[in-house]
C-alpha positions in Angstrom: -80.3 53.1 12.6 -79.0 55.3 15.5 -75.8 57.4 15.4 -73.7 54.7 17.1 -74.9 52.0 14.8 -74.2 54.2 11.8 -70.6 54.7 12.8 -70.1 51.0 13.4 -71.6 50.2 9.9 -69.4 52.8 8.2 -66.3 51.6 10.0 -67.0 48.0 9.0 -67.7 48.9 5.4 -64.5 50.9 5.1 -62.6 48.1 6.7 -64.1 45.6 4.3 -63.0 47.7 1.3 -59.6 48.3 2.8 -59.2 44.5 3.3 -58.7 44.1 -0.4 -55.9 46.7 -0.4 -54.2 46.9 2.9 -55.0 43.4 4.3 -53.5 41.6 1.4 -50.2 43.3 2.3 -50.4 43.2 6.0 -51.9 39.6 6.3 -49.9 37.9 3.7 -49.8 34.8 5.9 -53.6 34.6 5.7 -54.2 34.0 2.0 -57.3 32.0 1.2 -60.1 31.6 -1.4 -62.5 33.5 0.8 -62.3 35.9 3.8 -64.7 36.5 6.7 -64.1 39.8 8.6 -64.7 39.7 12.4 -65.9 42.8 14.2 -67.9 43.5 17.3 -71.1 41.5 17.2 -70.8 40.6 13.5 -69.2 38.3 10.9 -69.0 39.8 7.5 -70.3 37.9 5.6 -72.2 35.8 8.1 -73.4 33.4 5.4 -70.9 32.2 2.8 -71.4 29.7 -0.1 -68.2 28.1 -1.4 -67.1 25.1 -3.4 -65.8 22.0 -1.7 -62.0 22.2 -1.5 -61.9 25.9 -1.1 -60.4 27.7 1.9 -61.7 30.5 4.2 -59.7 32.9 6.3 -61.0 34.6 9.5 -59.6 38.1 9.9 -60.2 40.0 13.1 -60.4 43.8 12.5 -62.2 44.9 15.7 -62.5 43.6 19.3 -61.7 40.4 21.1 -63.0 37.2 19.5 -62.5 33.5 19.3 -64.1 31.2 16.8 -66.1 28.0 17.8 -66.7 25.6 14.9 -67.1 22.3 16.8 -69.3 22.9 19.8 -71.1 26.0 20.9 -70.4 28.0 24.1 -73.3 26.1 25.7 -71.6 22.8 24.8 -74.1 21.8 22.0 -72.4 20.2 19.0 -72.7 21.7 15.5 -72.3 18.3 13.8 -70.1 20.1 11.2 -68.6 17.9 8.4 -65.3 19.7 9.3 -64.6 20.7 12.9 -62.5 23.8 13.6 -61.9 26.5 16.1 -59.5 29.5 16.5 -58.3 30.9 19.9 -58.9 34.4 21.3 -57.4 37.3 19.4 -57.6 41.1 19.5 -58.5 42.8 16.3 -56.6 45.6 14.6 -57.6 47.9 11.8 -54.9 46.4 9.6 -56.4 42.9 10.3 -55.2 40.0 12.4 -55.3 36.6 10.9 -57.2 34.3 13.3 -56.7 31.2 11.0 -57.5 29.5 7.7 -59.8 26.4 7.3 -60.1 24.4 4.1 -63.5 22.8 3.5 -62.8 19.7 1.5 -66.2 18.0 2.1 -69.5 19.4 1.0 -72.0 20.4 3.7 -73.2 23.0 6.1 -70.6 24.4 8.6 -71.9 26.5 11.5 -69.8 28.7 13.8 -70.1 31.4 16.5 -68.0 33.8 18.6 -66.8 32.3 21.8 -66.4 35.5 23.8 -68.9 36.9 26.2 -72.5 37.2 25.1 -71.6 37.9 21.4 -73.2 34.6 20.2 -76.3 35.3 22.3 -76.6 38.7 20.6 -76.5 37.1 17.2 -72.8 36.8 16.3 -73.1 33.5 14.4 -72.4 32.4 10.9 -72.6 29.6 8.4 -70.4 28.3 5.6 -72.1 26.2 2.9 -69.5 24.1 1.0 -71.8 23.4 -2.0 -70.7 23.2 -5.6 -72.9 22.9 -8.7 -72.6 19.2 -9.0 -74.1 16.6 -11.2 -76.9 16.1 -8.7 -77.7 19.8 -9.0 -77.6 19.5 -12.8 -79.9 16.6 -12.8 -82.5 18.5 -10.8 -82.7 21.1 -13.5 -84.6 20.6 -16.8 -81.6 21.6 -18.9 -80.8 18.0 -20.3 -83.6 17.2 -22.8 -85.4 13.8 -22.9 -83.7 12.4 -19.8 -85.9 13.0 -16.8 -86.5 9.3 -16.0 -82.8 8.4 -15.9 -81.9 11.6 -14.0 -84.6 10.9 -11.4 -83.4 7.3 -10.9 -79.8 8.4 -10.6 -80.5 11.2 -8.1 -82.8 8.9 -6.1 -80.3 6.1 -5.7 -76.8 7.6 -6.3 -77.3 11.2 -5.2 -74.4 11.2 -2.7 -72.0 10.0 -5.5 -73.3 12.6 -7.9 -72.9 15.4 -5.3 -69.3 14.4 -4.3 -66.1 16.1 -5.4 -65.1 13.0 -7.5 -64.9 13.8 -11.3 -67.5 11.7 -13.1 -69.0 11.1 -16.6 -72.6 10.0 -16.8 -74.4 8.4 -19.8 -78.1 9.0 -19.5 -80.5 6.7 -21.4 -83.2 8.9 -22.9 -86.8 8.7 -21.8 -87.9 6.7 -24.9 -85.4 3.9 -24.0 -86.6 3.8 -20.4 -90.3 3.8 -21.4 -89.8 0.9 -23.8 -88.5 -1.2 -20.9 -91.2 0.0 -18.5 -93.9 -0.8 -21.1 -92.5 -4.3 -21.8 -92.5 -4.9 -18.0 -96.1 -3.6 -17.9 -95.2 -1.3 -15.0 -94.6 2.4 -14.4 -91.6 4.5 -13.4 -92.1 4.3 -9.7 -92.6 0.5 -9.6 -89.6 0.2 -11.9 -87.6 2.0 -9.2 -88.5 -0.9 -6.8 -86.3 -3.5 -8.5 -83.8 -4.5 -5.9 -80.7 -4.5 -8.1 -81.4 -1.3 -9.9 -78.9 0.8 -7.9 -76.1 -1.6 -8.9 -77.2 -1.5 -12.5 -77.2 2.3 -12.5 -73.5 2.4 -11.6 -72.8 1.0 -15.0 -73.9 4.4 -16.5 -71.2 6.3 -14.5 -67.6 6.5 -15.6 -64.7 7.7 -13.5 -63.2 11.0 -14.7 -64.6 13.8 -16.9 -64.9 12.8 -20.5 -66.2 15.6 -22.8 -67.0 15.2 -26.5 -63.5 16.4 -27.5 -62.1 13.4 -25.6 -64.1 10.7 -27.4 -62.1 8.1 -29.2 -62.8 4.9 -31.1 -62.2 1.6 -29.1 -61.9 3.5 -25.8 -62.5 1.4 -22.6 -64.3 3.4 -19.9 -64.1 2.1 -16.3 -67.5 2.3 -14.6 -68.4 2.5 -11.0 -70.0 -1.0 -11.4 -66.5 -2.4 -12.1 -67.1 -3.4 -15.7 -65.9 -1.3 -18.7 -68.0 0.5 -21.2 -66.7 0.2 -24.8 -66.8 3.4 -26.8 -66.8 2.9 -30.6 -67.0 5.2 -33.6 -69.3 4.5 -36.6 -69.2 7.1 -39.3 -69.4 10.4 -37.5 -71.2 9.0 -34.5 -69.9 7.6 -31.2 -71.5 4.7 -29.3 -71.1 3.3 -25.8 -71.7 -0.5 -26.0 -74.5 -0.4 -28.7 -76.1 2.9 -27.5 -75.8 6.0 -29.7 -74.5 9.1 -28.0 -76.9 11.7 -29.4 -76.6 14.7 -27.0 -73.3 15.7 -25.3 -71.5 18.0 -22.9 -73.9 18.9 -20.2 -71.4 20.0 -17.5 -71.2 20.7 -13.8 -68.3 21.4 -11.5 -67.7 17.7 -10.8 -68.6 16.1 -14.1 -70.3 15.9 -17.5 -73.4 14.1 -18.8 -74.2 12.7 -22.2 -77.6 11.3 -23.5 -77.7 7.9 -25.2 -80.6 6.1 -27.0 -80.6 2.7 -25.2 -80.5 1.2 -21.7 -77.0 0.4 -20.6 -77.0 -2.9 -18.6 -73.9 -4.6 -17.2 -73.2 -8.3 -17.7 -75.0 -10.3 -15.1 -77.5 -7.6 -14.2 -80.3 -7.2 -13.7 -80.1 -10.4 -11.7 -83.6 -10.4 -10.3 -85.4 -12.9 -12.5 -88.3 -15.1 -11.6 -85.8 -17.8 -10.9 -83.9 -15.5 -8.4 -87.1 -14.7 -6.5 -87.9 -18.5 -6.2 -84.3 -19.1 -5.2 -84.3 -16.5 -2.4 -87.6 -17.7 -0.9 -87.1 -20.6 1.6 -90.7 -21.7 1.4 -90.3 -22.6 -2.3 -87.3 -24.9 -1.8 -89.0 -28.0 -3.3 -90.3 -26.0 -6.3 -86.7 -24.7 -6.8 -85.2 -28.2 -6.7 -87.8 -29.5 -9.2 -87.1 -26.6 -11.6 -83.4 -27.5 -11.5 -84.2 -31.2 -12.0 -86.1 -30.3 -15.2 -83.3 -28.0 -16.4 -85.5 -24.9 -16.3 -83.2 -22.7 -14.3 -81.5 -21.0 -17.2 -84.8 -20.5 -19.1 -86.4 -18.7 -16.1 -83.3 -16.4 -15.9 -83.6 -15.3 -19.5 -83.9 -11.5 -19.8 -85.9 -11.2 -23.0 -87.6 -8.1 -21.8 -84.6 -6.1 -20.8 -82.4 -7.2 -23.7 -85.3 -6.8 -26.2 -84.4 -10.2 -27.7 -87.6 -12.0 -29.0 -85.7 -15.3 -29.3 -85.3 -15.5 -25.5 -88.0 -16.9 -23.4 -90.5 -15.0 -21.3 -91.9 -13.0 -19.8 -93.1 -15.6 -17.2 -95.8 -15.8 -14.6 -94.9 -18.4 -12.1 -97.5 -19.8 -9.7 -95.2 -21.3 -7.1 -96.7 -23.7 -4.5 -95.1 -23.8 -1.1 -93.1 -26.7 0.4 -96.1 -27.7 2.4 -98.2 -28.0 -0.7 -95.8 -30.5 -2.2 -95.7 -32.4 1.1 -99.5 -32.8 1.1 -99.3 -34.0 -2.5 -96.6 -36.6 -1.8 -98.6 -37.9 1.1 -101.7 -38.3 -1.0 -99.7 -40.2 -3.7 -97.9 -42.3 -1.0 -94.5 -41.0 -2.3 -91.6 -39.5 -0.5 -90.6 -36.0 -1.6 -87.6 -37.4 -3.4 -89.7 -40.0 -5.2 -92.1 -37.2 -6.2 -89.3 -35.1 -7.6 -88.1 -38.1 -9.8 -91.6 -39.3 -10.7 -93.0 -39.3 -14.2 -95.6 -36.6 -13.3 -93.1 -34.0 -12.1 -92.6 -32.3 -15.5 -96.3 -32.1 -16.2 -96.9 -30.8 -12.7 -94.2 -28.1 -12.7 -94.9 -26.9 -16.2 -98.5 -26.5 -15.2 -97.5 -23.7 -12.9 -95.7 -21.6 -15.5 -97.4 -19.2 -18.0 -95.3 -17.5 -20.6 -96.8 -14.1 -20.1 -96.6 -11.4 -17.4 -99.8 -11.4 -15.4 -99.8 -9.1 -12.3 -102.8 -9.4 -10.1 -104.1 -5.9 -11.1 -104.6 -7.3 -14.6 -106.4 -10.5 -13.6 -110.2 -10.6 -14.2 -112.8 -12.9 -12.8 -113.2 -16.1 -14.8 -110.1 -15.2 -16.9 -108.5 -18.3 -18.5 -104.9 -18.8 -19.5 -102.8 -21.7 -20.9 -99.9 -23.1 -19.0 -96.7 -24.6 -20.4 -98.1 -28.1 -20.2 -101.0 -27.0 -22.4 -103.6 -27.0 -19.7 -106.2 -24.2 -19.3 -106.4 -22.7 -15.8 -109.1 -20.2 -14.7 -108.8 -17.4 -12.2 -111.5 -16.3 -9.8 -111.5 -12.8 -8.2 -113.6 -12.2 -5.0 -112.7 -8.8 -3.5 -109.0 -8.9 -2.7 -108.8 -12.7 -2.9 -107.6 -14.4 -6.1 -108.0 -18.1 -6.6 -106.6 -20.2 -9.4 -108.5 -23.4 -10.0 -109.7 -23.1 -6.4 -106.2 -22.6 -5.0 -105.6 -19.2 -3.3 -102.7 -16.9 -4.1 -101.3 -16.1 -0.7 -98.4 -13.8 -1.8 -99.0 -11.6 -4.8 -96.9 -9.7 -7.3 -93.2 -10.5 -6.6 -91.9 -8.5 -9.5 -88.9 -9.6 -11.6 -87.4 -8.2 -14.8 -88.6 -11.1 -16.8 -92.0 -11.7 -15.1 -93.8 -12.1 -11.8 -94.1 -14.7 -9.1 -97.3 -15.5 -7.1 -97.1 -17.9 -4.2 -99.9 -20.5 -3.9 -101.1 -22.4 -0.8 -101.6 -25.6 -2.7 -100.9 -27.5 -5.9 -102.9 -26.7 -9.0 -104.8 -29.7 -10.6 -102.8 -29.4 -13.8 -101.1 -32.8 -14.0 -102.1 -36.3 -15.1 -101.4 -39.3 -13.0 -100.7 -42.3 -15.3 -102.4 -45.7 -14.8 -99.6 -47.9 -13.4 -101.8 -51.0 -13.3 -101.2 -53.8 -15.9 -100.6 -57.6 -15.9 -97.3 -57.0 -17.7 -96.0 -54.5 -15.2 -94.9 -50.9 -15.7 -93.1 -49.6 -18.7 -91.2 -46.3 -18.8 -90.6 -43.8 -21.5 -87.4 -41.9 -20.9 -86.6 -38.6 -22.7 -83.1 -37.1 -23.0 -81.8 -33.7 -24.0 -78.0 -34.1 -24.0 -77.4 -30.5 -25.0 -79.8 -29.2 -22.3 -81.2 -26.5 -24.6 -84.8 -27.8 -24.7 -86.7 -29.6 -27.5 -87.7 -26.4 -29.3 -90.4 -27.5 -31.7 -90.0 -31.3 -31.3 -93.1 -33.2 -30.3 -93.4 -36.8 -29.0 -96.6 -38.8 -28.7 -96.9 -42.0 -26.7 -99.8 -44.3 -27.7 -101.1 -47.5 -26.2 -103.4 -49.5 -28.5 -104.0 -46.3 -30.5 -104.9 -44.2 -27.4 -102.7 -41.2 -26.6 -101.1 -41.6 -23.2 -99.0 -38.5 -23.1 -97.6 -35.7 -25.4 -94.2 -34.1 -24.8 -93.4 -31.0 -26.7 -92.0 -28.4 -24.3 -88.4 -27.7 -23.3 -87.6 -30.0 -20.4 -83.9 -29.7 -19.9 -81.8 -32.8 -19.5 -84.2 -35.7 -18.6 -87.8 -36.7 -18.1 -89.5 -40.0 -17.5 -93.1 -41.2 -17.9 -94.3 -44.5 -16.5 -97.4 -46.4 -17.6 -99.0 -49.8 -17.0 -99.3 -52.4 -19.8 -101.3 -55.6 -20.3 -100.3 -58.7 -22.3 -100.6 -57.9 -26.0 -100.8 -54.1 -25.7 -99.2 -52.3 -28.6 -97.0 -49.3 -27.8 -96.2 -46.6 -30.4 -93.8 -43.7 -30.0 -94.3 -41.0 -32.7 -92.1 -38.0 -33.1 -92.3 -34.7 -35.1 -89.7 -32.0 -35.5 -89.3 -29.0 -37.7 -85.6 -28.9 -36.8 -82.8 -31.4 -37.3 -82.2 -31.6 -33.6 -79.1 -33.3 -32.2 -78.7 -34.5 -28.7 -82.4 -35.4 -28.3 -83.3 -39.0 -27.8 -85.7 -41.4 -26.1 -86.0 -45.0 -25.0 -88.8 -47.3 -24.0 -88.0 -49.7 -21.1 -89.8 -52.9 -20.2 -89.7 -53.5 -16.5 -88.9 -57.2 -17.1 -86.8 -57.2 -20.3 -85.1 -53.9 -20.4 -84.9 -51.6 -23.4 -87.6 -52.2 -26.0 -86.8 -49.3 -28.3 -84.5 -46.3 -28.4 -83.9 -43.6 -30.9 -81.8 -40.5 -31.4 -78.5 -39.4 -30.0 -75.9 -36.7 -30.6 -75.7 -37.4 -34.4 -79.0 -39.1 -35.4 -82.5 -37.6 -35.7 -85.2 -39.2 -33.6 -87.4 -41.7 -35.4 -90.6 -43.5 -34.5 -90.9 -46.8 -32.7 -94.1 -48.6 -33.5 -95.7 -51.9 -32.9 -94.0 -52.6 -29.5 -95.9 -55.6 -28.0 -96.1 -56.2 -24.3 -95.4 -59.6 -22.8 -94.6 -61.3 -26.1 -91.9 -63.9 -26.3 -88.5 -62.6 -27.4 -88.3 -62.7 -31.2 -85.9 -65.4 -32.2 -84.8 -63.5 -35.4 -84.7 -59.9 -34.0 -86.0 -56.6 -35.2 -86.7 -55.7 -38.8 -86.4 -52.0 -39.7 -89.1 -50.5 -41.9 -87.6 -47.3 -43.3 -90.0 -45.0 -45.0 -89.0 -41.9 -47.0 -90.6 -38.9 -48.6 -88.6 -36.9 -51.0 -90.7 -33.8 -50.5 -90.0 -33.9 -46.7 -93.8 -33.9 -46.1 -94.5 -37.5 -44.9 -96.9 -39.7 -46.7 -100.1 -37.8 -46.0 -103.0 -40.3 -46.1 -100.8 -43.1 -47.5 -99.6 -45.8 -45.2 -98.0 -49.2 -45.1 -99.7 -52.3 -43.6 -97.7 -55.2 -42.2 -99.0 -58.7 -42.0 -97.1 -61.4 -40.1 -97.9 -65.0 -41.1 -101.0 -63.9 -43.0 -102.4 -62.0 -40.0 -102.7 -58.2 -39.8 -100.0 -56.8 -37.4 -99.7 -53.0 -37.8 -100.7 -50.1 -40.0 -97.8 -47.5 -40.2 -98.7 -43.9 -41.0 -96.0 -41.4 -41.8 -97.2 -38.0 -40.8 -94.4 -35.6 -41.5 -90.7 -35.3 -42.3 -88.3 -36.9 -44.7 -87.5 -40.3 -43.0 -89.2 -42.6 -40.5 -88.1 -45.9 -39.0 -90.4 -48.5 -37.5 -89.1 -51.6 -35.8 -91.0 -54.9 -36.2 -90.1 -58.0 -34.1 -89.8 -61.3 -36.1 -89.0 -64.9 -35.3 -87.5 -67.7 -37.4 -89.9 -68.8 -40.1 -92.2 -65.7 -39.9 -93.5 -64.6 -43.2 -94.0 -60.8 -43.7 -96.3 -59.0 -46.2 -96.0 -55.3 -46.8 -99.0 -53.6 -48.5 -98.7 -50.1 -49.7 -102.0 -48.1 -49.3 -102.4 -45.2 -51.6 -105.1 -42.7 -50.6 -103.6 -39.4 -51.6 -101.6 -37.8 -54.3 -97.8 -37.3 -54.6 -97.3 -41.1 -54.0 -94.4 -41.1 -56.5 -92.4 -39.3 -53.8 -93.0 -42.1 -51.3 -90.5 -44.9 -50.8 -89.6 -47.6 -48.3 -86.9 -50.2 -47.7 -86.9 -53.2 -45.3 -83.7 -54.0 -43.5 -83.1 -57.4 -41.8 -81.7 -57.7 -38.3 -78.2 -58.3 -39.7 -78.3 -54.9 -41.5 -79.0 -56.3 -45.0 -81.7 -54.7 -47.2 -84.2 -57.4 -48.1 -86.8 -55.1 -49.8 -86.1 -52.1 -51.9 -89.1 -50.0 -53.0 -87.1 -46.8 -53.4 -87.1 -46.0 -57.1 -87.2 -42.3 -57.9 -90.6 -40.9 -59.1 -92.2 -44.4 -59.0 -95.1 -45.3 -56.7 -93.9 -48.0 -54.2 -95.4 -51.4 -54.6 -96.6 -54.0 -52.1 -94.2 -56.8 -51.4 -95.3 -60.2 -49.9 -94.0 -63.5 -48.7 -90.8 -62.1 -47.1 -89.1 -64.6 -44.9 -86.4 -62.8 -43.0 -85.0 -65.7 -41.1 -85.6 -69.2 -42.5 -87.1 -71.9 -40.2 -84.7 -74.2 -38.5 -86.7 -77.2 -39.7 -84.7 -79.7 -41.6 -87.7 -81.3 -43.4 -87.4 -79.3 -46.6 -90.3 -81.2 -48.3 -92.6 -80.3 -45.4 -91.5 -76.7 -45.6 -92.2 -76.6 -49.3 -95.7 -78.0 -48.7 -96.2 -75.2 -46.2 -95.5 -72.6 -48.9 -91.7 -72.4 -49.0 -89.1 -72.9 -51.7 -87.7 -76.5 -52.1 -85.0 -77.8 -51.9 -83.1 -75.4 -49.7 -80.0 -75.4 -49.8 -79.9 -76.1 -53.6 -77.2 -76.3 -56.3 -79.1 -76.3 -59.7 -82.9 -76.3 -59.6 -85.6 -75.1 -57.1 -89.3 -75.3 -56.9 -91.4 -72.4 -55.8 -94.9 -72.7 -54.2 -96.4 -70.1 -56.6 -97.7 -70.0 -60.1 -94.8 -68.8 -62.3 -96.8 -68.1 -65.5 -96.3 -64.6 -66.8 -94.1 -63.8 -63.8 -90.7 -62.0 -63.5 -88.2 -64.1 -61.6 -84.9 -62.9 -60.3 -82.4 -63.4 -57.5 -80.8 -60.8 -55.2 -77.5 -61.5 -53.4 -76.4 -60.0 -50.1 -74.8 -57.0 -52.0 -78.1 -56.2 -53.7 -77.0 -57.5 -57.1 -79.9 -58.6 -59.3 -79.7 -61.8 -61.5 -82.6 -62.8 -63.8 -83.7 -66.5 -63.6 -85.5 -68.8 -66.1 -87.9 -71.6 -65.6 -87.6 -75.2 -67.0 -90.3 -77.4 -68.6 -91.0 -79.1 -65.4 -91.7 -75.8 -63.6 -88.3 -75.7 -61.7 -86.3 -72.5 -61.6 -82.8 -72.8 -62.9 -80.3 -71.4 -60.3 -77.2 -73.0 -61.8 -75.8 -69.6 -62.8 -75.7 -68.5 -59.2 -72.5 -68.7 -57.2 -72.5 -70.3 -53.8 -74.0 -68.0 -51.2 -77.2 -66.6 -49.7 -79.9 -65.2 -52.0 -83.5 -64.0 -52.1 -85.6 -65.4 -55.0 -88.1 -62.7 -56.1 -91.3 -63.4 -58.0 -93.1 -60.3 -59.5 -96.5 -61.4 -60.6 -98.6 -58.5 -61.9 -97.2 -56.1 -59.3 -97.5 -58.6 -56.4 -94.1 -59.6 -55.1 -93.2 -62.9 -53.5 -89.8 -63.4 -51.8 -88.0 -66.6 -50.7 -84.6 -67.1 -49.1 -82.3 -69.5 -50.8 -78.9 -71.0 -50.0 -76.7 -72.1 -52.9 -74.3 -74.9 -52.1 -72.0 -77.0 -54.4 
């Protein structure tokens, strides 16, 4: 340092010290939070760090100077957050106030002297309006167990955290974040890629500074997302929503942070589910429409992973065929796209493209097999970077969602069954309904034709599904249902193309029951349908036991009862038909089995429902008497004579050692006696309709009788 420079330095130093004594008195109009002294060739200090909102005074104590804080002398802009400039002034030892500038916004502000070559000789300065904000705080390792949340917040919302707005931030701890990442089978950086994460993070930030001393029970806290967090007190602890606040009061100049033990998620977010990915992709429009038709939209939006609720569905892997894939299928089946969407195969087809497990392509191995939601096994093949499923290539991989992943296919998977629609009796249809639209849970339905299984329905299907199948004359159709729940709102019906509804069961109040023995192309029964109601008091079904039905001495149907407390089978009968019911006991616990037979008019005609007694076989049941007027001819064919009667009747069965009684329409039992000539005395019966029952060594015979006088 030469002699001249030493004198200048000393002068500046003395002037700087004096500024705190004399300048405060002589520049009372230049009061500010900070001062910059202006001398020949120098600003003191030439680099100043302040907080946003603070002010700076420029005081000239030597020479002629102007201040440029917008554009330089050469015309180049400084791009300062706050533009400023002060005109030419001449300095005095007492100090001349050139001006005051308040820096409300954070950022770097550059300036220089506008006189002569001062700036060229280095007379330049910088003011950094930079407070210790939440962003700065989150860059430090002073808040324990919160790195993942701090990183995400600074990454997406750094500008907000670095602003002058007062904020309170609730940081989910690393364990809470890792649980979500582990359940998503992803890492921190992939997790940052979810498109609605920035919006969800705003739910962790509350307006205003709220320290521990300000905590209160039932306090509503407005978040940047727009929804309120609810603070509650339980014992000595405070919670926001259901998250425990376990570390508090990490402060900065614009806010305070607290650590919580759970993820905070606003209502409606995260919104990116596998459904939303499908919805946003135009090439998957048909697949989207079909999912809506089957009522699967809500299921594919369930957030089981994020909410950690095992009762919700998912995670899901959806193998989504393109619109063109469905167009090719509809052309092959000779259907329009609309007909395909409403066809009986659509449920089987769509469910065959959904797996209830997250499978990203990095986790797929060659020849790996998985089961789809229509219970079909599909196999993946990996050849280099190409992945095929059942020979169909995945053309877009790993569209990540919170509740799973979507892969786009170039074609349809062969995971559906096309029913045989050929038959000389036309096409029948099974329609399945779910009025509450919450799925069938554990309900199962089996459709049989001549003992062969046509289809099995067990998965949630939403509101409606249909299955069509061809039938030939004499084919027997059975519908068998199982359920571990007493489900309401679930029902089905079987429709004959020619005659309409053949069977229907279940509604909002009744449990579904079986429909068995539905015959194709038979004449309409003149009497109607008889209900065979089977019970088991242990709610386990009949096991190996069953009930055989003969009509007019010919075997008609064997009725099993696989599970549950109650089962109904409908049997068509015509006038004059004779029905025999044979109870087959092949397993234990038969004393808990029971059955009743109900005529088309709703009257019970057989009651084998005595508690703790094994049900018996009952034969010779005539539900609807023949319209024949020749009673003697009817008697010779095995029927009671005469009918109607007033006093005596003759029965076509040996009455020796037999119990004989009459049952009226109310179920009242009246014992009867035989006469010497073999006639049965019915004179004690009032006029009306009866059934005469003959119990001969456990074999029951039943005959309808009309009493007239």
